VEXSERO-633268 format. One record per residue: residue in three letters; z negated, x negated, y negated of N, C-alpha, C, O in turn. Coordinates in steps of 0.2 Angstrom, whole numbers. Each point is the difference from the previous one (the first is absolute). Example, Ala and Ser with C-alpha at 12.3 -4.5 7.8 and 13.67 -1.06 7.14 Angstrom:
2
[ALA; [-39; -66; 28]; [0; 4; -6]; [0; -4; -6]; [-3; -5; 1]]
[SER; [7; 7; -6]; [-1; -4; -6]; [-3; 4; -5]; [-1; -3; -6]]
# end
This chain:
295
[MET; [-125; -77; 193]; [5; 2; -4]; [-4; 2; -8]; [-5; 2; -2]]
[ILE; [12; -5; -1]; [0; -1; -7]; [-1; 8; -6]; [5; 3; -2]]
[PHE; [-9; -1; 1]; [0; 5; -6]; [6; 0; -4]; [0; -4; -4]]
[LEU; [5; 7; 4]; [6; 2; -5]; [-1; 3; -6]; [-1; 7; 1]]
[ASP; [1; -9; -6]; [0; 2; -7]; [8; 3; -2]; [5; -2; -3]]
[TYR; [-6; 9; 5]; [5; 5; -3]; [4; 0; -5]; [6; -1; 0]]
[TYR; [-11; 2; -6]; [1; 0; -6]; [2; -6; -3]; [4; -1; -5]]
[LYS; [-6; -5; 9]; [3; -6; -2]; [7; -3; 1]; [4; -3; -4]]
[ILE; [-3; 6; 10]; [6; -2; 5]; [6; 3; -7]; [4; -3; -2]]
[LEU; [-6; 9; 1]; [4; 5; -5]; [-1; -2; -7]; [5; 2; -3]]
[GLY; [-9; -5; 0]; [0; -2; -6]; [-2; 5; -4]; [1; 0; -6]]
[VAL; [-4; 5; 8]; [-3; 7; -3]; [-7; 0; 0]; [-3; -4; 4]]
[GLU; [-1; 7; -8]; [-7; 2; -2]; [-1; 4; 5]; [4; 3; 3]]
[LYS; [-13; -3; -3]; [1; 5; 4]; [-2; 8; -3]; [-4; 4; 3]]
[THR; [7; -4; -8]; [0; 7; -4]; [6; 2; 2]; [2; 6; 0]]
[ALA; [2; -10; 1]; [8; 2; -1]; [3; 6; 4]; [-2; 1; 6]]
[THR; [5; 3; -9]; [0; 5; 1]; [9; 0; 5]; [4; -4; 0]]
[PRO; [-5; 11; 4]; [6; -1; 5]; [7; -1; 0]; [3; -1; 5]]
[LYS; [-1; 1; -13]; [6; 0; -3]; [0; -7; -1]; [6; -3; 2]]
[ASP; [-11; 1; -4]; [0; -8; -3]; [0; -5; 7]; [3; -5; -1]]
[ILE; [-6; 8; 7]; [0; -3; 8]; [8; 0; 2]; [3; -5; 3]]
[LYS; [-2; 10; -5]; [8; 5; 4]; [6; -8; -4]; [4; -3; 3]]
[ASN; [-6; 3; -11]; [5; -3; -3]; [-1; -9; 0]; [4; -5; -2]]
[THR; [-10; 4; 4]; [-1; -9; 0]; [2; -1; 7]; [4; -5; 1]]
[TYR; [-5; 9; 5]; [3; 1; 7]; [8; 0; 0]; [3; -3; 5]]
[ARG; [-1; 5; -8]; [9; 0; -1]; [1; -7; -1]; [1; -4; 5]]
[LYS; [-3; 3; -13]; [2; -7; -1]; [-1; -5; 5]; [5; -2; 3]]
[LEU; [-11; 1; -2]; [-2; -5; 7]; [5; -1; 5]; [2; -5; 2]]
[ALA; [0; 12; 0]; [3; 0; 7]; [7; 0; 0]; [3; 0; 5]]
[ARG; [0; 0; -10]; [7; -2; -3]; [-1; -8; -1]; [5; -3; 2]]
[LYS; [-10; -2; -4]; [-1; -5; 0]; [0; -4; 5]; [4; -4; 1]]
[TYR; [-8; 6; 2]; [-1; -3; 7]; [4; 3; 6]; [0; -2; 6]]
[HIS; [4; 7; -7]; [3; 4; 6]; [5; -8; 5]; [3; -4; -3]]
[PRO; [-5; 5; 10]; [4; -5; 4]; [6; -1; -2]; [3; -5; 0]]
[ASP; [2; 12; -1]; [7; 1; -1]; [2; -7; -5]; [5; -3; 1]]
[LEU; [-10; 2; -6]; [3; -4; -6]; [-3; -6; 0]; [1; -5; -4]]
[ASN; [-7; 4; 11]; [-3; -6; -2]; [2; -1; 10]; [-5; 1; 4]]
[PRO; [10; -3; -2]; [1; -1; 6]; [-3; -7; 2]; [-1; -4; -4]]
[ASN; [-2; 3; 12]; [-2; -6; 1]; [-7; -2; -5]; [-2; -6; -1]]
[ASP; [0; 11; -2]; [-6; -3; -6]; [-6; 1; 3]; [-3; 2; -5]]
[LYS; [0; -3; 10]; [-7; 2; 1]; [-6; 1; -2]; [-5; 4; 2]]
[ASP; [5; -7; -8]; [-4; 3; -4]; [3; 6; -5]; [-4; 4; -3]]
[ALA; [10; -4; 2]; [1; 8; -2]; [-3; 5; 4]; [-3; 5; -3]]
[ILE; [5; -6; 8]; [-1; 4; 8]; [-9; 2; 1]; [-3; 4; 3]]
[LYS; [1; -9; -6]; [-8; 1; 1]; [-1; 4; -6]; [-1; 6; 1]]
[ASN; [2; -7; -7]; [-2; 3; -5]; [2; 7; -2]; [-2; 4; -4]]
[PHE; [9; -1; 9]; [3; 5; 0]; [-6; 4; 5]; [-3; 4; -3]]
[GLN; [3; -6; 10]; [-6; 5; 2]; [-6; -1; -1]; [-3; 5; 1]]
[GLN; [1; -11; -5]; [-6; 4; -3]; [-2; 5; -5]; [-5; 4; 0]]
[ILE; [12; -5; -4]; [-1; 6; -7]; [4; 7; 3]; [1; 5; -3]]
[ASN; [1; -5; 10]; [1; 6; 2]; [-7; 4; 3]; [-1; 6; -1]]
[GLU; [-2; -10; 4]; [-7; 0; 3]; [-5; 3; -5]; [-4; 5; 2]]
[ALA; [5; -10; -10]; [-5; 2; -5]; [3; 7; -2]; [-5; 4; -2]]
[ASN; [11; -1; 1]; [3; 5; -2]; [-4; 5; 6]; [-4; 4; -2]]
[GLU; [6; -5; 8]; [-1; 5; 6]; [-8; 3; -2]; [-1; 6; 0]]
[VAL; [-1; -10; -1]; [-9; 3; -3]; [-1; 3; -5]; [-2; 5; -1]]
[LEU; [4; -9; -4]; [-2; 3; -8]; [5; 6; -2]; [-1; 3; -5]]
[SER; [7; -1; 9]; [5; 5; -1]; [-5; 7; 3]; [-2; 5; -3]]
[ASP; [0; -8; 7]; [-4; 7; 3]; [-6; 0; -3]; [-4; -5; -2]]
[PRO; [2; 12; 0]; [-7; 2; -2]; [-6; -3; 3]; [-5; -3; -3]]
[VAL; [6; 6; 12]; [-4; 0; 3]; [-1; -6; 3]; [-6; -1; 3]]
[LYS; [9; -4; -3]; [-1; -8; 3]; [-4; -2; -6]; [-5; -2; 1]]
[ARG; [9; 2; -8]; [-2; -5; -5]; [-7; 3; 0]; [-4; -5; 0]]
[LYS; [0; 12; 0]; [-6; 2; -2]; [-3; -5; 6]; [-2; -5; -2]]
[LYS; [2; 6; 8]; [-3; -5; 6]; [0; -7; -1]; [-5; -3; 2]]
[TYR; [9; 0; -5]; [1; -7; -3]; [-4; -3; -7]; [-3; -5; 0]]
[ASP; [3; 11; -5]; [-4; -2; -4]; [-7; 3; 1]; [-4; -1; -5]]
[GLN; [3; 5; 11]; [-7; 2; 0]; [-3; -6; 4]; [-6; 0; -1]]
[TYR; [8; -4; 6]; [-2; -5; 5]; [1; -9; -3]; [-3; -5; 1]]
[GLY; [9; 6; -5]; [1; -8; -2]; [0; -5; 6]; [3; 0; 6]]
[LYS; [-8; -4; -8]; [0; -4; 2]; [-5; 0; 6]; [-3; -4; 3]]
[ASP; [2; 9; -1]; [-5; 2; 6]; [4; 4; 4]; [-1; 5; 4]]
[TRP; [5; -8; -5]; [7; 4; 6]; [-4; 0; 8]; [-2; 5; 3]]
[GLN; [2; -12; -2]; [-5; 0; 7]; [-2; 5; 3]; [2; 1; 6]]
[HIS; [-6; 3; -11]; [-6; 4; 1]; [2; 7; -1]; [-4; 4; 0]]
[SER; [11; -2; -1]; [2; 5; -3]; [1; 5; 4]; [1; 6; -2]]
[GLU; [-1; -7; 10]; [2; 5; 7]; [-8; 1; -2]; [-1; 7; 0]]
[GLN; [-6; -11; -1]; [-4; 3; 2]; [-3; 3; -5]; [-5; 4; 1]]
[PHE; [8; -6; -6]; [-2; 6; -8]; [3; 7; 4]; [-3; 4; 2]]
[GLU; [10; -4; -2]; [3; 6; 0]; [-4; 5; 7]; [-1; 6; 0]]
[ASN; [-1; -11; 5]; [-2; 4; 5]; [-9; 2; -1]; [-2; 5; 3]]
[ALA; [-1; -8; -7]; [-6; 4; -3]; [2; 7; -2]; [-2; 5; 2]]
[ARG; [7; -8; -8]; [1; 7; -4]; [2; 7; 4]; [-2; 6; -2]]
[GLN; [6; -8; 7]; [4; 6; 4]; [-7; 2; 3]; [-3; 5; -2]]
[TYR; [0; -8; 6]; [-7; 2; 3]; [-4; 5; -5]; [-3; 6; 2]]
[HIS; [3; -9; -6]; [-7; 2; -7]; [6; 7; -1]; [-4; 5; 1]]
[GLU; [10; -2; -2]; [4; 4; -2]; [0; 5; 6]; [0; 6; -1]]
[GLN; [1; -7; 8]; [-1; 5; 6]; [-6; 0; 0]; [-1; 5; 4]]
[SER; [-6; -7; -6]; [-6; 2; 2]; [0; 6; -4]; [-3; 5; 2]]
[SER; [5; -6; -10]; [0; 8; -5]; [2; 3; 2]; [-3; 5; -1]]
[ASN; [9; -5; 5]; [7; 4; 0]; [1; 1; 8]; [6; 0; 1]]
[PRO; [-11; 0; 4]; [4; 0; 7]; [5; 1; 2]; [4; -4; 4]]
[GLN; [-2; 11; -7]; [7; 2; 1]; [6; -3; -3]; [6; 1; 2]]
[GLY; [-8; -6; -6]; [7; -3; -4]; [3; -4; 4]; [-2; -2; 5]]
[ALA; [8; 0; -8]; [7; -5; 5]; [1; -5; -4]; [3; 1; -5]]
[THR; [-5; -6; 7]; [3; -6; -4]; [7; -3; 3]; [2; 0; 5]]
[TYR; [0; -4; -11]; [6; 0; -2]; [2; -8; 2]; [-3; -3; -5]]
[SER; [5; -1; 8]; [2; -7; 1]; [7; -1; -2]; [3; 5; -1]]
[GLU; [0; -10; 1]; [9; -2; -1]; [-1; -7; 2]; [-5; -3; -3]]
[THR; [9; -2; 7]; [0; -4; 1]; [6; -4; -4]; [5; 3; 0]]
[PHE; [-3; -9; -4]; [6; -5; -4]; [0; -4; 5]; [-4; -1; 4]]
[SER; [10; -2; -4]; [2; -7; 3]; [5; -2; -1]; [3; 5; -3]]
[GLY; [0; -9; 3]; [7; -3; 0]; [2; -8; 2]; [-5; -4; -1]]
[GLU; [11; 3; 3]; [2; -8; 0]; [-2; -1; -6]; [0; 3; -5]]
[GLY; [0; -10; 7]; [-2; -4; -7]; [-7; 2; -6]; [0; -3; -6]]
[PHE; [-4; 7; 9]; [-4; 2; -4]; [-7; -4; 2]; [-1; -2; 6]]
[SER; [-3; 0; -11]; [-5; -7; 3]; [-6; 4; 4]; [0; 6; 2]]
[ASP; [-3; -12; 0]; [-5; 3; 5]; [-7; 6; -5]; [-2; 6; 2]]
[PHE; [0; -9; -7]; [-2; 4; -4]; [2; 9; -2]; [-4; 5; 0]]
[PHE; [10; -6; -2]; [3; 6; 1]; [-2; 4; 6]; [0; 6; -1]]
[GLU; [0; -8; 7]; [1; 3; 8]; [-8; 1; -1]; [-3; 5; 2]]
[SER; [1; -10; -4]; [-10; 1; 3]; [-2; 7; -5]; [-3; 5; 3]]
[MET; [5; -6; -9]; [-2; 6; -7]; [3; 6; 1]; [-3; 5; -2]]
[PHE; [9; -4; 5]; [2; 6; 1]; [3; 3; 6]; [4; 5; 1]]
[GLY; [-7; -9; 4]; [3; 3; 7]; [6; -2; 3]; [4; 4; 2]]
[GLY; [-4; -11; -1]; [5; -3; 5]; [-3; -4; 6]; [1; -5; 3]]
[SER; [-4; 9; -2]; [-2; -3; 7]; [2; 3; 6]; [-2; -4; 5]]
[SER; [4; 8; -2]; [4; 2; 4]; [7; -4; 2]; [5; -1; -4]]
[THR; [-6; 0; 10]; [8; -3; 2]; [6; 5; -3]; [5; -2; -2]]
[ALA; [-7; 9; 4]; [8; 3; -5]; [0; -2; -6]; [5; -3; -2]]
[GLY; [-11; 4; -2]; [1; 0; -8]; [2; -9; 0]; [3; -3; -5]]
[ARG; [-4; -1; 9]; [1; -7; -3]; [9; -2; 0]; [4; -2; -3]]
[ASN; [-3; 7; 11]; [6; -1; 2]; [6; 4; -5]; [6; -4; 0]]
[ARG; [-6; 9; -4]; [3; 4; -2]; [1; -5; -7]; [-5; -3; -2]]
[ARG; [12; 3; -1]; [2; -3; -6]; [2; 5; -3]; [3; 5; 2]]
[MET; [-6; -6; -11]; [0; 2; -5]; [10; -1; -2]; [4; -4; 0]]
[LYS; [-4; 11; -2]; [8; -1; -1]; [-1; 0; -10]; [-4; 3; -4]]
[TYR; [8; -7; 3]; [-2; -1; -8]; [9; 1; -4]; [4; -4; 2]]
[LYS; [-3; 10; -7]; [5; 1; -3]; [3; -8; -4]; [-2; -6; -2]]
[GLY; [7; 9; 4]; [6; -7; -5]; [0; -1; -7]; [-3; 4; -3]]
[GLU; [4; -10; 1]; [-1; 1; -8]; [5; 3; -2]; [6; 2; 3]]
[ASP; [-8; 0; -10]; [4; 4; -3]; [3; -3; -6]; [-3; -3; -4]]
[TYR; [10; 4; 4]; [3; -6; -6]; [2; 6; -5]; [2; 5; 2]]
[TYR; [-2; -8; -10]; [2; 3; -3]; [6; -6; -6]; [-1; -5; -2]]
[ALA; [6; 11; 2]; [5; -3; -4]; [2; 3; -6]; [0; 6; 0]]
[GLU; [3; -8; -6]; [4; 3; -5]; [8; -1; -1]; [3; -5; -2]]
[LEU; [-1; 12; 4]; [8; 1; -3]; [1; 0; -6]; [-4; 3; -4]]
[HIS; [8; -7; 0]; [5; 3; -5]; [6; 2; 0]; [4; -2; 4]]
[LEU; [-4; 7; -8]; [3; 5; -2]; [5; 3; -6]; [-2; 4; -4]]
[ASP; [9; -6; 3]; [1; 3; -7]; [1; 7; 1]; [1; 3; 6]]
[LEU; [-2; 0; -13]; [-2; 9; -1]; [6; 2; 4]; [0; 5; 4]]
[ILE; [7; -9; -5]; [6; 5; 5]; [-1; -1; 8]; [2; 5; 3]]
[ASP; [-5; -10; -1]; [-2; -1; 7]; [-4; 7; 2]; [3; 5; 4]]
[ALA; [-7; -4; -8]; [-5; 4; 2]; [3; 9; -1]; [-2; 5; 2]]
[TYR; [6; -5; -6]; [4; 6; -1]; [3; 3; 9]; [0; 6; 2]]
[GLU; [2; -11; 2]; [5; 2; 5]; [-4; -2; 7]; [-1; -6; 0]]
[THR; [-1; 9; 4]; [-2; 0; 8]; [4; -8; 1]; [6; 0; -2]]
[HIS; [-9; -5; 4]; [5; -5; 4]; [-4; -3; 4]; [-6; 3; 2]]
[LYS; [9; -11; 2]; [-6; -1; 4]; [2; -9; -2]; [6; -2; -2]]
[GLN; [-12; -1; 3]; [0; -6; -2]; [-6; -5; 7]; [-5; 2; 3]]
[THR; [9; -7; -4]; [-4; -5; 6]; [-5; -3; -2]; [2; -5; -4]]
[LEU; [-8; 4; 5]; [-5; -5; -3]; [-1; -5; 7]; [1; 1; 6]]
[THR; [-3; -7; -10]; [-3; -4; 5]; [-8; -3; 0]; [-3; -3; -4]]
[VAL; [0; 6; 9]; [-6; 0; 0]; [-4; -3; 3]; [1; 2; 6]]
[ASN; [-4; -8; -5]; [-3; -4; 5]; [5; -3; 6]; [-1; -1; 6]]
[ARG; [6; -1; -11]; [8; -4; 5]; [1; 5; 4]; [2; -2; 5]]
[LYS; [-3; 10; -7]; [4; 5; 5]; [5; 4; -7]; [-2; 1; -6]]
[ASN; [6; 2; 10]; [3; 3; -6]; [-2; 10; 3]; [0; 3; 5]]
[ILE; [0; -2; -9]; [0; 9; -1]; [3; 2; -3]; [1; -3; -6]]
[ARG; [3; 9; 8]; [5; 4; -3]; [-2; 6; -2]; [-2; 3; 5]]
[ILE; [0; 0; -11]; [-4; 6; -2]; [6; 5; -5]; [5; -2; -2]]
[ASN; [-8; 6; 1]; [3; 5; -2]; [-4; 3; -7]; [-5; 3; 0]]
[ILE; [10; -4; -6]; [-6; 4; -4]; [3; 4; -4]; [5; -1; -2]]
[PRO; [-8; 6; 2]; [2; 7; -3]; [2; 2; -8]; [-6; -1; -3]]
[ALA; [9; 3; 0]; [2; 1; -4]; [-7; 3; -5]; [-3; 4; 2]]
[GLY; [2; -7; -8]; [-5; 3; -4]; [-7; -4; 0]; [-5; 1; -4]]
[ILE; [5; -7; 9]; [-7; -3; 0]; [0; -2; -7]; [4; 0; -4]]
[GLU; [-12; -1; 3]; [0; 0; -8]; [-3; -8; 3]; [-1; -3; 5]]
[ASN; [-1; 1; -13]; [-3; -7; -1]; [-7; 0; 2]; [-3; 5; -1]]
[GLY; [0; -10; 5]; [-8; 0; 1]; [1; 4; 6]; [-4; -2; 4]]
[GLN; [7; 6; -1]; [0; 5; 7]; [-1; -7; 7]; [4; -5; 0]]
[THR; [-7; 5; 2]; [-2; -2; 9]; [0; 5; 5]; [-3; 5; 1]]
[ILE; [9; -9; 3]; [2; 4; 6]; [-3; -4; 7]; [0; -7; 0]]
[LYS; [-1; 10; 4]; [-3; -4; 5]; [6; 1; 6]; [4; 4; 0]]
[ILE; [-4; -7; 4]; [2; -3; 6]; [-1; -2; 5]; [2; -6; 2]]
[SER; [-7; 10; 2]; [-4; 0; 7]; [4; -5; 3]; [6; -1; 0]]
[GLY; [-12; -5; 6]; [4; -3; 1]; [3; -6; 2]; [2; -3; 5]]
[HIS; [-1; 1; -14]; [4; -7; -2]; [-2; -5; -2]; [3; -4; -3]]
[GLY; [-12; 4; 4]; [-4; -3; -3]; [-2; -7; 4]; [4; -4; 3]]
[GLY; [-9; 3; -2]; [-1; -7; 5]; [-3; 2; 6]; [-3; 5; 1]]
[HIS; [6; -9; 3]; [-2; 3; 9]; [-7; -1; 0]; [-4; -3; -3]]
[SER; [3; 10; 11]; [-7; 0; 0]; [-3; -5; 4]; [3; -3; 4]]
[ILE; [-9; 4; -5]; [-5; -4; 6]; [-4; 2; 5]; [-5; 2; -1]]
[ASN; [9; -2; 7]; [-4; 2; 7]; [1; 8; 1]; [-3; 5; 3]]
[GLY; [10; -5; -7]; [4; 5; 4]; [0; 4; -6]; [5; 4; 1]]
[GLY; [-7; -2; -6]; [-3; 5; -5]; [8; 1; -4]; [6; -2; 2]]
[PRO; [-8; 8; -7]; [7; 1; -3]; [4; -5; -3]; [-4; -4; -2]]
[ASP; [9; 3; 1]; [3; -4; -7]; [-4; 2; -8]; [-3; 5; 0]]
[GLY; [4; -8; -5]; [-1; -1; -4]; [6; 5; -6]; [6; 2; 3]]
[ASP; [-7; 0; -7]; [3; 3; -4]; [5; -3; -5]; [-2; -6; -2]]
[LEU; [7; 7; -1]; [4; -3; -7]; [0; 6; -4]; [1; 6; 2]]
[PHE; [-5; -9; -10]; [-2; 4; -4]; [6; -5; -6]; [0; -6; -2]]
[ILE; [4; 12; -1]; [7; -3; -5]; [-3; 5; -6]; [-1; 6; 0]]
[THR; [0; -12; -4]; [0; 4; -7]; [6; -2; -5]; [2; -5; -2]]
[PHE; [2; 11; 0]; [4; 0; -5]; [1; -2; -6]; [-4; 3; -4]]
[SER; [7; -7; 1]; [-1; -1; -7]; [8; 0; -3]; [5; -5; 0]]
[ILE; [-5; 10; -4]; [5; 4; -4]; [1; -2; -7]; [-3; 2; -5]]
[ALA; [9; -8; 5]; [2; -2; -6]; [3; 6; -4]; [4; 4; 2]]
[ASN; [-9; -5; -11]; [4; 4; -6]; [8; 0; 1]; [3; -5; 3]]
[HIS; [0; 11; -5]; [7; 0; -2]; [0; -2; -8]; [-4; 1; -5]]
[PRO; [11; -4; 5]; [0; 0; -10]; [2; 4; -3]; [1; -1; -6]]
[ARG; [1; 8; 10]; [3; 7; -4]; [-5; 4; 3]; [0; 4; -5]]
[PHE; [-4; -3; 10]; [-3; 5; 1]; [-6; -1; 2]; [-2; -4; 4]]
[LYS; [-4; 9; -7]; [-6; -1; 3]; [-2; 5; 3]; [1; 6; -1]]
[ARG; [-6; -8; 8]; [-1; 5; 5]; [-7; 4; -2]; [-5; -4; -2]]
[LEU; [3; 9; 2]; [-7; 4; 1]; [1; 4; 6]; [4; 5; 0]]
[GLY; [-7; -8; 5]; [0; 6; 4]; [6; 2; 4]; [3; -6; 1]]
[ASN; [0; 11; 1]; [9; 0; 1]; [3; 3; -7]; [5; 3; 0]]
[ASP; [-8; -6; -5]; [5; 2; -5]; [1; -6; -5]; [-5; -3; -2]]
[LEU; [11; 3; -1]; [2; -7; -3]; [3; 3; -6]; [3; 5; -1]]
[PHE; [-6; -11; -3]; [2; 2; -9]; [5; -7; -3]; [-1; -6; 1]]
[THR; [6; 9; -4]; [3; -6; -2]; [2; 2; -6]; [-1; 6; -1]]
[ALA; [4; -11; -5]; [2; 1; -7]; [9; 0; 0]; [3; -2; 4]]
[ILE; [-1; 5; -10]; [7; 0; 2]; [2; 0; -9]; [-2; 4; -5]]
[ASN; [6; -10; 4]; [2; 0; -8]; [5; 4; 1]; [4; 0; 5]]
[LEU; [-5; 4; -12]; [5; 5; -2]; [3; -1; -7]; [-4; 2; -5]]
[ASP; [9; -4; 4]; [4; 1; -6]; [0; 5; -5]; [0; 6; 1]]
[LEU; [0; -8; -7]; [-4; 6; -6]; [6; 2; 0]; [-2; 6; 3]]
[TYR; [8; -5; -4]; [5; 5; 1]; [2; 4; 7]; [4; 5; 0]]
[THR; [-8; -7; 7]; [0; 8; 4]; [-5; 1; -2]; [0; 6; 0]]
[ALA; [-6; -8; -3]; [-7; 3; 0]; [1; 5; -4]; [-3; 6; 1]]
[VAL; [7; -7; -6]; [1; 5; -5]; [4; 7; 1]; [-1; 6; -2]]
[LEU; [7; -9; 4]; [5; 5; 2]; [1; 2; 6]; [4; 5; 2]]
[GLY; [-8; -10; 3]; [0; 3; 7]; [5; -3; 5]; [5; -4; -2]]
[GLY; [-6; 7; 8]; [7; -4; 4]; [-2; -1; 8]; [-5; 2; 2]]
[GLU; [10; -5; 1]; [-6; -2; 7]; [1; -7; 1]; [6; -2; -1]]
[ILE; [-11; -2; 4]; [-1; -8; 5]; [1; 2; 7]; [1; 5; 4]]
[THR; [-1; -11; -3]; [0; -2; 6]; [-8; -6; 1]; [-2; -6; -2]]
[ILE; [-2; 10; 7]; [-4; -4; 0]; [0; -4; 10]; [3; 1; 5]]
[ASP; [-9; -6; -8]; [0; -5; 10]; [-9; 2; 2]; [-5; 0; -3]]
[THR; [6; 2; 8]; [-7; 4; 4]; [1; -4; 5]; [5; -3; 1]]
[LEU; [-11; 1; 2]; [0; -4; 7]; [5; 5; 5]; [4; 0; -5]]
[ASN; [-3; 1; 7]; [7; 3; 2]; [7; 3; 2]; [3; 3; 4]]
[GLY; [-2; -7; -12]; [7; 3; -2]; [1; 1; -8]; [-5; -1; -3]]
[LYS; [9; 3; 2]; [1; 2; -9]; [1; 7; -1]; [4; 3; 4]]
[VAL; [-7; 1; -9]; [-1; 5; -1]; [3; 3; -7]; [-3; -4; -4]]
[LYS; [6; 7; 2]; [4; 3; -6]; [-6; 4; -4]; [-3; 3; 4]]
[LEU; [0; -3; -10]; [-4; 2; -3]; [2; 4; -5]; [5; -3; -3]]
[LYS; [-6; 9; 0]; [3; 5; -6]; [-7; -3; -7]; [-6; -1; 1]]
[VAL; [10; 0; -6]; [-5; 0; -5]; [1; 3; -6]; [6; 0; -3]]
[ASN; [-12; 4; 2]; [0; 6; -5]; [1; -3; -7]; [-2; -6; -1]]
[PRO; [5; 10; -4]; [1; -4; -7]; [-6; 0; -2]; [-5; 2; 2]]
[GLU; [4; -5; -7]; [-7; -3; -4]; [-5; -2; 3]; [-5; 2; -1]]
[THR; [6; -6; 8]; [-4; -1; 5]; [-5; -6; -4]; [2; -6; -1]]
[PRO; [-8; 8; 0]; [-5; -5; -5]; [-2; -5; 5]; [0; 1; 6]]
[ASN; [-2; -7; -10]; [-3; -6; 3]; [-5; 0; 5]; [-5; 3; -2]]
[GLY; [4; -4; 8]; [-5; 1; 3]; [1; 5; 5]; [-4; 1; 4]]
[TYR; [9; 3; -5]; [1; 8; 3]; [-1; -2; 10]; [3; -4; 2]]
[LYS; [-8; 7; 3]; [1; 0; 4]; [4; 6; 7]; [0; 5; -2]]
[ILE; [2; -7; 7]; [2; 5; 1]; [-1; -4; 10]; [-1; -6; 3]]
[LYS; [1; 12; 0]; [-2; -1; 7]; [7; 1; 6]; [3; 5; -1]]
[LEU; [-2; -10; 4]; [2; 3; 8]; [-1; 0; 4]; [-2; -5; 3]]
[LYS; [1; 14; 1]; [-3; 0; 5]; [4; -4; 6]; [6; -1; 1]]
[ASN; [-12; -2; 3]; [3; -3; 7]; [3; -5; -1]; [4; -2; 5]]
[LYS; [-3; -1; -11]; [4; -7; -1]; [-6; -5; -1]; [0; -6; -3]]
[GLY; [-5; 8; 6]; [-6; -7; -1]; [-2; -2; 7]; [4; 2; 4]]
[PHE; [-9; -6; -1]; [0; -4; 7]; [-3; 5; 3]; [-4; 5; -2]]
[PRO; [8; -8; 9]; [-2; 4; 6]; [-7; 1; 2]; [-4; -5; -1]]
[VAL; [2; 10; 3]; [-6; 2; 2]; [-1; -2; 8]; [3; 4; 4]]
[TYR; [-8; -9; -2]; [-3; -4; 4]; [-1; 2; 6]; [-6; 1; 2]]
[LYS; [12; 0; 3]; [0; 3; 7]; [2; 8; 0]; [0; 4; 4]]
[ASN; [3; -3; -11]; [2; 7; 1]; [6; 1; -2]; [1; 1; -6]]
[GLU; [4; -1; 10]; [6; -2; -2]; [4; 6; -3]; [0; 5; 3]]
[GLY; [3; -6; -7]; [5; 3; -4]; [-4; 2; -7]; [4; 4; -3]]
[GLN; [-9; -5; 2]; [-7; 1; -4]; [2; -5; -7]; [-1; -6; 1]]
[TYR; [2; 7; -6]; [-2; -6; -5]; [-3; 3; -6]; [-2; 6; -1]]
[GLY; [0; -11; -2]; [-2; 4; -7]; [2; 0; -7]; [6; 1; 1]]
[ASP; [-6; -2; -7]; [4; 2; -5]; [2; -10; -3]; [-1; -5; 3]]
[LEU; [5; 7; -10]; [2; -5; -2]; [-1; 3; -8]; [4; 4; -2]]
[TYR; [-9; -7; -1]; [-1; 1; -8]; [4; -5; -3]; [0; -5; 1]]
[ILE; [4; 8; -6]; [6; -4; -5]; [-4; 1; -7]; [-4; 5; -1]]
[THR; [5; -9; -2]; [-1; -2; -8]; [5; -4; -4]; [2; -6; 0]]
[PHE; [-1; 10; -5]; [5; -1; -2]; [-2; -4; -8]; [-4; 2; -4]]
[ASN; [6; -7; 3]; [0; -5; -4]; [6; -1; -5]; [4; -3; 3]]
[ILE; [-3; 5; -10]; [6; 0; -3]; [0; -5; -4]; [-4; -1; -5]]
[LYS; [10; -3; 8]; [1; -6; -4]; [3; 2; -7]; [4; 4; -2]]
[THR; [-8; -8; -2]; [5; 0; -8]; [7; -6; 1]; [1; -6; 3]]
[PRO; [4; 9; -8]; [5; -4; 0]; [0; -5; -5]; [-4; -1; -5]]
[THR; [10; -5; 8]; [-2; -6; -5]; [6; -3; -3]; [4; 5; 0]]
[ASN; [-3; -9; -2]; [7; -2; -4]; [4; 5; -1]; [5; 0; 3]]
[LEU; [-7; 6; -8]; [3; 6; 0]; [6; -2; -7]; [0; -3; -5]]
[THR; [5; 6; 7]; [7; -3; -3]; [-3; 4; -9]; [-5; 3; 0]]
[GLU; [8; -6; -7]; [0; 6; -4]; [1; 6; -2]; [-4; 3; -4]]
[LYS; [8; 0; 9]; [1; 6; 2]; [-4; 5; 1]; [-2; 5; -2]]
[GLN; [-2; -10; 9]; [-4; 5; 2]; [-7; -1; -5]; [-4; 5; 0]]
[LYS; [2; -10; -3]; [-4; 1; -4]; [1; 4; -7]; [-5; 2; -3]]
[ARG; [11; 0; 1]; [0; 6; -5]; [-1; 6; 4]; [-1; 5; -3]]
[LEU; [2; -4; 10]; [1; 8; 4]; [-9; 1; -1]; [-2; 6; -1]]
[PHE; [-2; -12; 2]; [-6; 0; 2]; [-3; 2; -7]; [-6; 1; 0]]
[THR; [10; -3; -5]; [-4; 0; -6]; [1; 7; -3]; [-4; 4; -3]]
[GLU; [9; -2; 5]; [2; 7; -1]; [-3; 6; 3]; [-1; 5; -2]]
[LEU; [0; -7; 9]; [-6; 5; 3]; [-7; -2; -1]; [-3; 3; 4]]
[SER; [1; -6; -6]; [-7; -3; -4]; [-1; 5; -5]; [-5; 2; -1]]
[GLN; [10; 0; -3]; [-1; 4; -8]; [4; 5; 1]; [3; 1; -5]]
[SER; [-2; 2; 10]; [3; 8; 2]; [-6; 4; 0]; [-1; 5; 2]]
# end
C-alpha cells in the first residue's frame, strides 16, 4: 500500500490552519466534483482523494494520528496498542476509546490507518453533501423596494425565488437543497445568492433610510409655498416655509426604504433643498433685485 501525502493532495502546508484546510477543500471539491466533470475518471479519482484528505486533516484526532505516525503508518496499530497498554498499566481503571472510519472510495492506506478492516466498515458508504452553488443577482433599487418573485437558471435548472422587500446590497441568502446532487445518498448542496443592488440616480440608500436633494427656485425659497416631489412609492406634497435657506434639510418619517422582513415598517426619507439661482433675468427683475439689495 502506498503512503498518501494528504497535505500534498490538498496543496497546503503542514502548518495549515483548520480554516485554510476548509477553504482549500471547498475550492478543490468544486473543481473536481463529478457533477461538473461527467465521465472524467481522473476528476473522480481526484475528488475521492480530496475528500479522503479532508476527512483526515479536518478532524483534529485523525490529523494528530496522521502527523504522529506519518510514513510509519504500517506500524501505527502496534504503536497505538503499546501506548494503550502503557496507559492501562498506569491507570488500571482507565477506559480506552476507539472509533473506526471507513467509506467506499477510500484508499487502502486510509482504511489501514484509521480502522477500515472490518467487513461492516468496508461496506459502509460514506455520504457526501453535494456541491454548494454560488450566484449573484443584480437588482435596481426600485426592485429591492418591493417583495417580488424572480426565476433564476442555475446549472440548467429554473428556480423561482421570493425576494423580500428591503434586501440589502451584498446580502447573501441560502436556498437549501438547490445546489449540486449528493454522493452516495447524502444531502444535496445549497444555493447561495448574493444580491448586487445598483445605485439610483436620485436616491441614496443608507440602511433603511433614503437621501435625496431637491432643487428649489429662489422665489419659493424666499416666499414659501407648496411643491410636489417624487418618492419611491409615489408623489408627496410638501409645504416650504418662507425664507428657507440653501442646504436646509427636512425628514419625512416612514417614507424611506422597507425594513427587511418587517412588513409595514420603513425607514425615513431625508431631503436637502438646493436653492436654484435664477438666470436670464429681465431688466425689470434686475431693477427689483437692485432695489432689494439697497433696502
